MARZARO-767416 format. One record per residue: x, y, z of N, C-alpha, C in turn; residue in one letter. Coordinates in steps of 0.02 Angstrom, whole numbers, padded with zeros to 5 digits, always signed. Each point is the difference from the previous one (the first is absolute). Example, Ala and Ser with C-alpha at 12.3 -4.5 7.8 and 13.67 -1.06 7.14 Angstrom:
2
+00660-00284+00390-00045+00059+00000+00045+00060+00000A/-00018+00053-00036+00042+00059+00003-00039+00055+00037S/
//
This chain:
404
+02192+04713+05356+00056+00014-00046+00002+00074-00017M/-00057+00031-00014-00002+00071-00017+00022+00041+00060R/-00021-00021+00060+00020+00037+00060+00076-00002+00009R/+00030-00058-00013+00073-00006+00007+00037+00044-00050L/-00026+00005-00061+00031+00043-00052-00004+00072+00020L/-00058+00022+00028-00007+00069+00021+00050+00017+00056L/+00010-00050+00044+00048+00012+00055+00070+00012-00026T/+00022-00040-00049+00067+00010-00030+00006+00068-00034F/-00051+00021-00036+00002+00065-00033+00006+00057+00050L/-00037-00006+00055+00002+00052+00051+00070+00005+00032L/+00030-00058+00013+00068+00000+00029+00051+00031-00048L/-00007-00014-00065+00045+00029-00050-00006+00075-00003A/-00062+00026+00004-00010+00072-00002+00031+00034+00062L/-00011-00033+00057+00029+00028+00061+00077+00001-00003L/+00030-00054-00027+00073-00002-00006+00027+00054-00046G/-00034+00011-00057+00023+00052-00046-00005+00069+00030G/-00055+00013+00037-00007+00065+00032+00054+00011+00052A/+00017-00052+00039+00052+00006+00050+00069+00014-00031G/+00017-00033-00056+00064+00012-00034+00005+00071-00026G/-00055+00026-00028+00002+00069-00025+00010+00050+00056G/-00034-00012+00057+00009+00045+00057+00072+00000+00025A/+00030-00059+00002+00071-00006+00022+00047+00038-00047W/-00011-00005-00064+00042+00036-00049-00008+00075+00008T/-00062+00023+00008-00012+00073+00009+00035+00026+00062W/-00005-00039+00054+00031+00022+00062+00076+00003-00005W/+00031-00049-00032+00072-00001-00009+00023+00059-00043Q/-00038+00016-00051+00018+00056-00045-00001+00066+00038H/-00050+00011+00041-00004+00064+00036+00050+00003+00058H/+00019-00056+00029+00051-00001+00052+00069+00016-00027Q/+00015-00021-00062+00066+00011-00030+00013+00072-00020A/-00054+00038-00015+00011+00069-00025+00035+00044+00051K/-00019-00001+00064+00037+00043+00047+00074-00018+00005P/+00014-00068-00002+00070-00021+00003+00039+00025-00060V/-00032-00007-00060+00034+00024-00061+00011+00075+00002E/-00051+00036+00024+00007+00072+00004+00055+00021+00049A/+00003-00038+00056+00051+00016+00049+00070-00013-00027E/+00009-00057-00038+00065-00017-00027+00023+00047-00054A/-00045+00033-00034+00018+00046-00054-00003+00073+00021T/+00003+00012+00066+00001+00069+00023-00068+00033-00005G/-00054-00038+00001-00067+00031-00001-00023+00017-00069G/+00034-00027-00054-00021+00014-00068-00011-00065-00036R/-00060-00030+00006-00013-00064-00033+00010+00007-00075P/+00035-00051-00028+00012+00000-00072+00063+00035-00020G/+00038+00035+00046+00062+00034-00017+00055-00024+00047R/+00063-00002-00024+00056-00020+00042+00019+00055+00048G/+00026-00019+00059+00023+00049+00048+00070+00024-00016G/+00033+00038+00045+00068+00023-00011+00048-00059-00010P/+00044+00007-00048+00048-00054-00015+00061+00008+00046V/+00017-00052+00038+00060+00006+00042+00063+00001-00041P/+00043+00049+00011+00062+00008-00037+00055+00021+00049V/+00062-00008-00022+00057+00030+00035+00030+00053-00045T/+00027+00052+00031+00028+00055-00039+00070+00016+00026V/+00039+00032-00041+00067+00023+00018+00011+00067-00034A/+00041+00042+00030+00013+00066-00026+00059+00000-00048A/-00006+00040-00052+00057+00011-00045+00054+00038+00037A/+00063-00017-00013+00056+00030+00037+00051+00029-00048Q/+00035+00051+00024+00058+00026-00036+00062-00026+00035R/+00042-00035-00036+00058-00032+00031+00054-00011-00052Q/+00059-00017+00025+00054-00022-00043-00008-00075-00010D/-00012-00020-00062-00016-00070-00014+00061-00037-00027L/+00025-00051+00036+00055-00039-00027-00024-00048-00054P/+00039-00006-00053-00014-00047-00054+00046-00060+00010I/-00030-00058+00012+00040-00059+00017-00013-00055-00050R/+00050-00042-00009-00005-00060-00041+00005-00061+00046L/-00045-00047-00009-00001-00060+00041+00028-00059-00039D/+00035-00044+00035+00030-00059-00031+00009-00053+00053A/+00017-00060-00022+00016-00056+00044+00074-00015-00009I/+00035-00003+00056+00073-00011-00003+00022-00058+00042G/+00064-00015-00005+00031-00054+00038+00057+00029+00040T/+00002-00018+00064+00054+00023+00043+00063-00042-00014V/+00056+00035-00006+00064-00033-00012+00052+00027+00049Q/+00042-00045+00025+00056+00023+00041+00045+00044-00043A/+00027+00053+00032+00042+00045-00038+00062-00035-00026F/+00026-00046+00039+00055-00044-00022-00013-00069+00031N/+00010-00052-00039-00006-00068+00025+00062-00038-00022T/+00036-00030+00048+00063-00034-00014-00003-00070+00029I/+00018-00049-00041+00008-00069+00024+00072-00009+00020T/+00011-00012+00064+00067-00008+00026+00023-00071-00014V/+00055-00007-00038+00027-00066-00019+00073-00007+00025R/+00020-00061+00007+00070-00013+00018+00045+00014-00059A/+00057+00031+00013+00049+00015-00053+00059-00048+00002Q/+00002-00043+00051+00052-00051+00005-00033-00065+00023V/+00034-00056-00013-00026-00065+00021+00020-00014+00072D/-00042-00037+00035+00017-00020+00067-00061-00018+00041G/+00013-00021+00061-00054-00018+00046-00027+00063+00035Q/-00066+00005+00003-00032+00057+00032+00003-00011+00076L/+00043+00037+00033+00010-00009+00071-00051+00035+00043L/-00025+00058-00023-00044+00040+00043-00051+00040-00041E/-00061+00001+00024-00052+00046-00025-00007+00055+00052I/+00019+00060-00016+00005+00054+00050-00059+00047-00001A/-00056-00018-00030-00058+00045-00002-00062-00039+00021F/-00050+00038+00022-00067-00028+00012-00043+00015-00061R/-00041-00047-00018-00045+00011-00057-00046+00058+00015E/-00005+00047-00048-00041+00059+00009+00035+00057+00035G/+00064-00007+00014+00037+00052+00037+00017+00058-00046Q/+00000+00061+00028+00024+00058-00035+00076+00004+00008M/+00036+00009-00054+00073+00001+00002+00025+00064-00033V/+00061+00017+00018+00035+00057-00030+00053-00026-00050K/+00020+00044-00045+00052-00018-00047+00064-00017+00038K/+00028-00060-00014+00061-00022+00033-00012-00047+00058G/-00062-00009+00022-00014-00047+00054+00015-00072-00023D/+00028-00040+00045+00017-00069-00016-00064-00042-00005V/-00008-00037-00055-00057-00043-00010+00018-00074+00009L/+00060-00020-00020+00019-00071+00005+00076-00005-00004A/+00026-00059+00020+00072-00012-00003+00012-00070-00029R/+00050-00003-00045+00022-00063-00031+00067-00019+00031I/+00014-00064+00003+00063-00025+00028+00059+00034-00034D/+00040+00039+00036+00053+00041-00032+00069-00034-00001P/+00008-00060+00027+00067-00027+00012+00041-00009-00064R/-00030-00027-00051+00038-00011-00062+00020+00066-00032S/-00042+00051+00005+00015+00065-00029+00052+00038+00041Y/-00001-00011+00066+00051+00030+00042+00068-00031-00015Q/+00001-00065-00013+00063-00034-00018+00027+00026-00066A/-00043+00010-00048+00022+00027-00065+00029+00070+00008A/-00029+00040+00043+00026+00067+00012+00068-00004+00034L/+00007-00045+00048+00066-00007+00033+00053-00021-00050D/-00016-00045-00046+00048-00021-00050+00021+00058-00045Q/-00049+00041-00019+00016+00057-00044+00045+00050+00037A/-00012+00010+00065+00042+00046+00038+00071-00027+00007V/+00005-00066+00011+00067-00030+00005+00038+00003-00066A/-00034-00011-00054+00032+00003-00066+00026+00070-00014K/-00037+00050+00020+00023+00069-00011+00062+00014+00042K/+00000-00024+00062+00058+00011+00043+00062-00033-00030A/-00007-00060-00028+00056-00034-00032+00027+00040-00059Q/-00045+00023-00042+00021+00038-00059+00030+00067+00019D/-00025+00031+00053+00029+00063+00023+00072-00009+00023E/+00013-00058+00033+00069-00015+00021+00046-00008-00061A/-00022-00036-00051+00039-00008-00061+00012+00067-00034L/-00052+00042+00002+00006+00066-00031+00052+00042+00037L/-00001-00004+00066+00049+00040+00039+00071-00023-00016A/+00012-00065-00006+00066-00026-00015+00021+00020-00071N/-00048-00002-00046+00016+00019-00069+00019+00073-00005A/-00031+00043+00039+00016+00071-00001+00070+00012+00028R/+00019-00038+00052+00069+00007+00026+00052-00021-00051L/-00015-00056-00035+00046-00022-00053+00005+00052-00055D/-00055+00031-00016+00002+00051-00052+00044+00059+00021L/-00003+00019+00064+00042+00055+00024+00074-00020-00006Q/+00017-00062+00018+00070-00022-00005+00023+00000-00073R/-00042-00027-00045+00019-00002-00070+00008+00070-00028Y/-00039+00045+00024+00005+00069-00025+00067+00031+00022T/+00020-00013+00062+00064+00026+00024+00058-00033-00037S/-00003-00065-00011+00054-00035-00035+00004+00021-00073L/-00058+00013-00029+00001+00020-00070+00036+00066-00011A/-00001+00043+00051+00034+00065-00006+00077-00010-00004Q/+00024-00055+00033+00071-00014+00000+00018-00056-00049N/-00044-00016-00043+00010-00053-00049+00007-00068+00033Q/-00033-00007+00062+00005-00063+00036-00047-00053-00029G/-00055+00020-00028-00048-00046-00032-00018+00029-00067V/-00027-00042-00042-00019+00024-00067-00068+00036+00003S/-00012+00037-00054-00064+00035-00006-00057-00050-00005K/+00012-00057-00030-00052-00050-00007-00021-00028+00068Q/+00046-00012+00046-00017-00026+00066-00041+00051+00040Q/+00018+00063-00009-00039+00053+00034-00071+00002-00026Q/-00009-00005-00065-00068+00002-00029-00040-00061+00020D/+00033-00057+00004-00035-00061+00020-00026+00006+00072T/+00042+00029+00042-00022+00009+00070-00057+00050+00005Q/+00002+00052-00041-00054+00050+00001-00066-00034-00021R/+00003-00044-00050-00060-00036-00022-00026-00047+00055A/+00048-00029+00037-00021-00044+00056-00039+00039+00053Q/+00022+00060+00015-00035+00042+00048-00070+00017-00025V/-00007+00018-00063-00065+00016-00028-00047-00060+00002A/+00029-00059-00012-00040-00062+00002-00028-00011+00070Q/+00042+00008+00051-00023-00010+00068-00051+00054+00021Y/+00008+00061-00024-00049+00052+00015-00068-00017-00028E/-00002-00026-00062-00063-00021-00030-00030-00058+00039A/+00043-00046+00023-00025-00057+00038-00032+00023+00066Q/+00030+00049+00032-00028+00026+00063-00068+00032-00014V/-00006+00036-00055-00065+00030-00017-00052-00054-00013Q/+00020-00054-00033-00046-00056-00012-00020-00032+00066A/+00048-00005+00046-00016-00028+00065-00051+00044+00037D/+00007+00066-00007-00048+00044+00032-00070-00009-00029Q/-00003-00010-00066-00064-00013-00031-00031-00065+00026G/+00042-00051+00009-00025-00063+00026-00025+00008+00072A/+00035+00041+00038-00023+00014+00069-00068+00034-00001I/-00008+00051-00043-00063+00036-00004-00057-00047-00020D/+00013-00045-00048-00051-00047-00022-00018-00049+00056A/+00050-00024+00036-00013-00047+00054-00037+00035+00057A/+00018+00063+00014-00035+00037+00052-00073+00013-00020R/-00011+00013-00064-00069+00010-00024-00041-00064+00008T/+00029-00056-00021-00035-00064+00008-00015-00014+00073Q/+00046+00017+00043-00011-00010+00072-00057+00044+00025L/-00003+00062-00025-00053+00045+00022-00069-00024-00022S/-00002-00038-00056-00065-00026-00023-00028-00053+00047F/+00041-00027+00044-00027-00049+00047-00044+00032+00053T/+00005+00065+00009-00046+00038+00043-00048+00037-00045T/-00063-00022+00000-00050+00027-00046-00036+00057+00035I/+00001+00058-00031-00030+00061+00029-00057+00026-00043R/-00044+00038+00032-00056+00029-00037+00025+00056-00045S/-00019+00000-00063+00023+00052-00046-00039+00065+00005P/-00059-00002+00032-00043+00060+00004-00036+00000+00068I/-00030+00057+00016-00047+00002+00056-00066-00031-00022D/-00030-00041+00042-00063-00030-00019-00023-00052+00049G/-00047-00040-00023-00029-00053+00040+00016-00067-00033R/+00026-00046+00041+00015-00067-00027-00063-00041-00002V/-00003-00045-00048-00057-00045-00006+00012-00066+00035G/-00032-00052-00024+00010-00066+00028+00065-00029-00027L/+00037-00034+00043+00064-00028-00022-00013-00057-00050R/+00045-00004-00048-00007-00048-00055+00046-00060+00008L/+00044+00001+00049+00045-00056+00013+00013-00002+00075V/+00010-00060+00026+00010-00008+00072+00075-00005+00017D/+00014+00016+00062+00069-00004+00025+00025-00072-00005Q/+00064-00008-00020+00030-00065-00007+00003-00026-00071G/-00039+00030-00044+00001-00022-00070+00064+00024-00035N/+00017-00034-00054+00055+00022-00043-00029+00047-00053I/+00026+00060-00003-00023+00048-00049+00055+00010-00052V/-00022+00019-00060+00048+00010-00055-00014+00067-00033R/+00054+00025-00030-00006+00066-00032-00050+00000-00057A/-00012-00056-00032-00046-00002-00056-00072-00016+00018G/-00016-00006+00065-00068-00016+00020-00047+00056-00020D/-00055-00019-00034-00049+00050-00022-00049+00018+00055A/-00009-00044+00048-00051+00012+00052+00020+00058+00045T/+00062+00001+00022+00021+00052+00046-00012-00019+00072G/+00017+00045+00044-00008-00011+00072-00062+00035+00027I/-00012+00062-00020-00057+00039+00023-00008+00059-00047V/-00059+00030-00001-00011+00062-00038-00006+00059+00049T/+00025+00057-00021-00005+00061+00039-00038+00051-00043V/-00053+00028+00028-00042+00048-00037+00001+00067+00035S/+00011+00053-00039-00002+00068+00027-00072+00024+00000Q/-00027+00013+00060-00070+00020+00008-00009+00073+00015L/+00054+00035+00015-00003+00072+00015+00056+00035-00037Q/-00015+00037-00053-00067+00008-00030-00021-00062-00039P/-00061+00003-00024-00028-00056-00039-00031+00029-00063I/-00008-00042-00051-00025+00023-00065-00068-00031-00015A/-00039+00036-00040-00063-00026-00027+00002+00010-00075V/-00011-00053-00038-00001+00003-00073-00072-00008-00023V/-00023+00045-00043-00068-00003-00025-00002+00021-00073F/-00056-00009-00032-00006+00016-00072-00058+00048-00010T/+00007+00039-00053-00052+00047-00021-00009-00005-00076L/-00059+00015-00026-00008+00001-00073+00046+00051-00032P/+00021-00016-00060+00048+00045-00034-00030+00069-00013Q/-00067+00005-00001-00031+00065-00010+00014+00049+00057Q/+00017-00027+00059+00014+00043+00057+00073+00023+00002E/+00041-00024-00046+00071+00016+00002+00013+00075-00004L/-00033+00039-00044+00014+00073-00002-00015+00034+00067P/-00055-00019+00032-00017+00032+00063+00052-00016+00054R/+00024-00062+00001+00050-00018+00049+00066+00037-00014V/+00019+00006-00063+00062+00035-00016-00006+00074+00019Q/-00058+00031-00013-00010+00070+00019+00005+00008+00076D/-00030-00047+00037+00003+00003+00073+00072-00006+00025A/+00039-00045-00030+00070-00009+00021+00041+00062-00017M/-00017+00034-00054+00036+00061-00018-00013+00056+00050A/-00058+00000+00032-00016+00052+00049+00033-00011+00067R/+00019-00062+00015+00031-00014+00065-00017-00070+00023G/+00014-00015+00064-00016-00067+00026-00073-00017-00007P/-00015-00061-00020-00069-00023-00010-00019-00044+00060V/-00048+00021+00041-00020-00040+00058-00039-00063-00021P/+00015-00054+00034-00033-00064-00013-00024-00028+00068V/-00060-00026+00001-00028-00029+00061-00019-00073-00011Q/+00005-00038+00053-00027-00068+00001-00061+00002+00045V/-00058-00020-00027-00063+00003+00036-00029-00070+00007V/-00043-00008+00050-00033-00064+00009-00053-00011-00054R/-00010-00063-00019-00048-00016-00052-00070+00021+00023A/-00035+00039-00043-00067+00021+00014-00006+00054+00051G/+00056+00029+00023-00001+00052+00051+00042+00059-00023E/-00005+00054+00040+00041+00058-00015+00057+00008+00051T/+00002-00045+00050+00053+00005+00050+00068-00013-00032A/+00047+00045+00014+00067-00005-00029+00043-00044+00045V/+00032-00050-00030+00044-00045+00038+00072+00025-00001R/+00020+00030-00055+00070+00024-00006+00003+00055-00052A/+00047+00046+00010+00010+00055-00047+00073-00001-00023E/+00008+00010-00065+00067+00002-00029+00001+00046-00061G/+00047-00012-00044+00004+00041-00061+00025-00042-00058E/-00018+00022-00059+00019-00036-00061+00074+00006-00012L/+00031-00058-00015+00072+00000-00015+00014+00008-00074L/-00032-00043-00040+00017+00001-00071-00053-00036-00041T/+00003+00012-00065-00039-00038-00049+00045-00053-00032L/-00031-00052-00024+00038-00049-00039+00022+00033-00066D/+00048-00031-00033+00027+00031-00061-00038-00018-00063N/-00055-00038+00006-00039-00018-00059-00071-00020+00021A/-00046+00009-00047-00069-00022+00009-00005-00073-00021V/-00036-00040+00039-00010-00070-00017-00047-00003-00061D/+00026-00023-00056-00039+00000-00062-00059-00049+00003A/+00004-00051+00041-00054-00050+00003-00059+00025+00041Q/+00013+00036+00054-00054+00023+00044-00015+00073-00008T/+00043+00039-00032-00012+00072-00007+00007+00037+00066G/+00040-00027+00045+00010+00032+00066+00074+00014+00010T/+00013+00043+00049+00069+00016+00018+00008-00011+00075I/+00058-00026+00019+00014-00013+00070+00031+00061+00034R/-00019+00011+00063+00026+00055+00039+00024-00028+00067L/+00047+00035+00031+00028-00022+00064-00002+00058+00049K/-00028-00014+00059-00004+00050+00053+00037-00025+00061A/+00024+00047+00041+00038-00016+00060-00039+00022+00062S/+00002-00042+00053-00034+00014+00063+00049-00012+00057F/-00002+00044+00051+00045-00007+00057-00013-00064+00038A/-00064-00020+00007-00019-00063+00033+00026-00005+00071N/-00006+00055+00038+00025+00001+00068-00035-00051+00045D/-00065-00012-00013-00038-00045+00043-00006-00070-00030D/+00035-00013-00054+00001-00067-00032-00071-00022-00022F/-00043+00046-00018-00066-00019-00023+00002-00030-00070R/+00049+00020-00039+00007-00027-00068+00048-00060+00002L/-00020-00054-00033+00039-00061+00003+00012-00025-00071W/+00060-00022-00016+00015-00021-00069-00047-00055-00024P/-00021+00007-00062-00044-00049-00032-00074+00014+00007G/-00019+00047+00044-00071+00014+00011-00028+00044-00057A/-00064-00012-00017-00035+00043-00047-00031+00058+00039F/+00005+00061-00027-00025+00059+00034-00036+00045-00051V/-00043+00042+00026-00034+00051-00040+00040+00065+00004N/+00017+00026-00058+00043+00059-00004-00040+00059-00026V/+00011+00057+00030-00032+00062-00022+00054+00053-00008R/+00005+00028-00060+00053+00048-00016-00031+00066-00021M/+00021+00054+00031-00025+00067-00015+00041+00030-00056E/-00033+00013-00057+00036+00028-00058-00016+00073-00012V/-00051+00027+00034-00017+00070-00009-00044+00023+00058D/-00009+00065+00006-00045+00028+00051-00033+00062-00029R/-00067-00001-00002-00038+00056-00027-00017+00048+00056L/+00026+00062-00002-00012+00046+00056-00067+00035-00006P/-00036+00006+00056-00060+00041+00005-00056-00017-00048G/-00016-00064-00008-00054-00020-00046-00062-00017+00041V/-00058+00006-00032-00064-00019+00031-00013-00074-00013T/-00013-00037+00053-00010-00072-00008-00064-00022+00035T/-00028-00055-00025-00056-00034+00032+00016-00075+00002V/-00031-00037+00046+00010-00072-00003-00020-00029-00067P/+00038-00047-00024-00013-00028-00066-00068-00033-00004L/-00025-00027+00056-00065-00034-00001-00057+00049-00011V/+00012+00066+00008-00052+00049-00011-00011+00014-00074A/+00047-00019-00042-00005+00016-00072-00041-00054-00035V/-00052+00022-00035-00043-00044-00040+00013+00012-00074Q/-00019-00047-00041+00008+00006-00072-00068-00002-00033R/-00011+00048-00046-00062+00003-00037+00012+00011-00073G/-00054+00004-00040+00008+00011-00072+00037+00065-00016P/-00007+00050+00044+00031+00065-00013+00067+00007+00036D/+00025-00054+00030+00064+00003+00033-00006-00009+00075G/+00054+00014+00037-00002-00010+00072-00042+00053+00035P/-00029-00020+00057-00040+00046+00040+00001-00024+00072Y/-00025+00041+00045-00008-00018+00070-00065+00030+00025A/-00029-00030+00051-00060+00027+00032+00022+00046+00056F/-00018+00065-00007+00018+00052+00047-00056+00008+00051L/+00017-00001+00064-00050+00009+00052-00015+00074+00008L/-00066+00017-00002-00022+00070+00007-00023+00012+00072K/-00007+00063+00020-00020+00014+00069-00068-00028+00020P/-00045-00009-00048-00067-00026+00016-00003-00076+00001D/+00058-00033+00003+00005-00072+00003-00024-00034-00064R/+00005+00035-00055-00011-00030-00065+00067-00002-00036T/+00002-00035-00057+00063-00007-00036-00007+00029-00070V/+00057+00024-00024+00004+00027-00068+00052-00039-00039E/-00016-00019-00061+00048-00035-00042+00046+00051-00031Q/+00064-00001+00020+00048+00051-00021+00051-00032-00048R/+00003+00023-00063+00051-00026-00046+00070+00021+00022P/+00049-00043-00013+00068+00013+00023+00049-00003-00058L/+00053+00038+00008+00057-00006-00045+00059-00024+00044R/+00024-00060-00015+00048-00033+00043+00071+00009-00024L/+00046-00007+00047+00071-00001-00015+00028-00069+00015G/+00054-00002+00038+00032-00064+00016-00044-00041+00047A/+00004-00065-00007-00036-00047+00043+00050-00043+00038L/-00012-00011+00063+00039-00045+00042-00047-00054+00025T/+00027-00053+00031-00045-00052+00026-00051+00025+00050P/+00012+00057+00033-00047+00024+00050-00032+00066-00015G/+00030+00042-00043-00024+00068-00010-00002+00016-00075D/-00041+00051-00015-00004+00027-00068+00010+00075+00003A/+00040+00026-00045+00011+00072-00004-00056+00031-00041V/-00033+00050+00028-00056+00034-00033+00025+00067-00025V/+00004+00007-00066+00022+00064-00029-00057+00050-00006R/-00060-00025-00007-00057+00045-00008-00063-00037+00022Q/-00044+00036+00036-00064-00028+00021-00011+00002+00075G/+00052+00002+00040-00006+00001+00072+00049+00048+00030L/-00015+00023+00060+00044+00043+00038+00017-00034+00066Q/+00057+00016+00030+00016-00029+00065-00056+00013+00050P/-00020-00050+00036-00054+00005+00048-00066-00028-00025G/-00009-00004-00066-00061-00031-00027-00004-00073+00022D/-00061-00019+00021-00008-00069+00023-00033-00041-00055R/+00030-00058-00014-00024-00043-00053-00017-00069+00029V/-00045-00034-00034-00022-00066+00022+00054-00051-00017V/+00019-00041+00050+00051-00051-00011-00029-00070-00001T/-00059-00010+00027-00034-00065-00005-00075+00011-00001S/-00035-00045-00034-00072+00008-00009-00020+00037-00062G/+00049+00016-00043-00015+00041-00059-00041-00037-00052A/+00003-00066-00001-00038-00037-00051-00075+00005+00009L/-00023+00021+00060-00072+00007+00012-00023+00072-00007R/+00045+00044-00021-00017+00071-00001-00018+00023-00070L/-00037+00054+00000-00015+00038-00061+00003+00073+00019S/+00008+00046-00047+00004+00071+00017-00062+00023+00039P/+00012+00035+00055-00055+00025+00042-00022-00047+00054G/+00029-00060+00004-00022-00049+00050+00019+00022+00070A/-00044-00015+00049+00015+00013+00070+00044-00057+00027H/+00047+00019+00043+00047-00050+00026+00002+00004+00076V/+00020-00056+00030+00014-00004+00071+00075-00004+00007L/+00032+00053+00026+00072+00009-00006+00036-00032+00059V/+00052-00036-00016+00047-00026+00050+00069+00021-00023N/+00033+00042+00040+00067+00022-00019+00046-00060-00006E/+00045+00002-00048+00046-00056-00011+00044-00009+00061E/+00002-00064+00024+00039-00015+00059-00039+00004+00065G/-00062+00028-00001-00041+00005+00060-00045-00060+00004A/-00025-00018+00061-00046-00056+00005-00067+00016-00031P/-00034-00052-00023-00065+00009-00032-00049+00031+00049A/-00043+00048-00022-00047+00032+00045-00053-00050+00024P/-00018+00004+00064-00051-00044+00027-00068+00034-00003G/-00054-00036+00017-00068+00028-00002-00010+00050+00056P/-00044+00049-00012-00018+00048+00052-00040-00034+00054A/-00003+00029+00062-00039-00031+00053-00073-00009-00020P/-00024-00060+00009-00069-00015-00018-00010-00017-00072G/+00053+00006-00041-00006-00014-00071+00009-00075-00012E/-00040-00027-00044+00006-00071-00015+00058-00011-00047R/+00043-00049+00015+00059-00014-00041-00021-00041-00061R/+00021+00022-00058-00011-00037-00062+00067-00020-00028T/+00001-00047-00045+00061-00025-00030+00001+00018-00074R/+00031+00057-00018+00004+00015-00072+00048-00047-00034P/-00007-00005-00065+00046-00042-00039+00070+00026+00006R/+00048-00046-00005+00070+00018+00005+00020+00045-00058Q/+00030+00059+00015+00021+00045-00054+00061-00028-00033A/+00001+00002-00066+00056-00027-00039+00052+00054-00011A/+00062-00018+00009+00055+00048-00015+00005+00012-00074D/+00009+00062-00018+00008+00016-00070+00074+00005-00015A/+00023-00039-00047+00071+00001-00019+00005+00013-00075R/+00045+00043-00020+00007+00013-00072+00027-00061-00035P/
//
């Protein structure tokens, strides 16, 4: 029994000694790897990977962004103005039409008959008028010789005037009948694009129908209506006073311009419920990229600052003492430089004091920096630097973008 106990104790001692040796070996093997990953300085961080961009002197446009709705410049619902059977649909759905192009035809026979009656009635009354005028001439001659009384002459003169008025009334009836007849041929009132037809050929249409036959929308030019906070109203009015105000439609989340136009007008009142004002811009829409009813992102230039020094907005940091940026020095270290800022745009910041054109500032990785820190520089827009030949690749932590 004692021998068995001694055997267990010996095995336990050997196991403990083996575990300690394994721990010591692992510890000493890790040190070279750690030293290599930290640039040969165990216990200290290596150069911080950052991207930098140069401050620039440029003319900076000041733009206002908004969300707008595309609207046809004119939209007309074509309706029948007379009753009758729809004999013909003369357009294709989606067709581009010109003002005056025939869109549909209504059975014209009853209206043609009414016009013929009005023309015949006028001819009858003109014949009576001609006879009355001859009688008036005879009565006038006889009255000079006392052949007829003055009363008969005046009565005949009144008869002539009566027939003249009747002929004028007949002409009015002819014009009305001709107008009604013209309504049987339905024409486009504007240049534009027709939509889907709202009634089929062969149906009976009436002048009071609310549905109509088709809609015609003017797409060239086209309008975009958008809103801005009422606080921006003075800037917009100042921009309009200086001249045409350019307006752009851009893709969501991008800077690519889809269409360029100009501001037409402001609404005549601020919406008291939302505190916004509506604006309307016009676009040529030559390529039909803008379509009525679509929501679009609108960018309007209300000012332009000439010759200002700018840096990317992501380079600006905020601290207890105000805004600052990390300036890259020639020895690959950084300096914390306080800034005095001017106007801010979604992409750039105007620097009134603190930087000069050409100074390079850190645009990403700033959260890991402190004054005097060494950095591994990657110019903004360039690919990330790879390892030198024979150098072991390490994976530094992802640098966080600094945003004000």
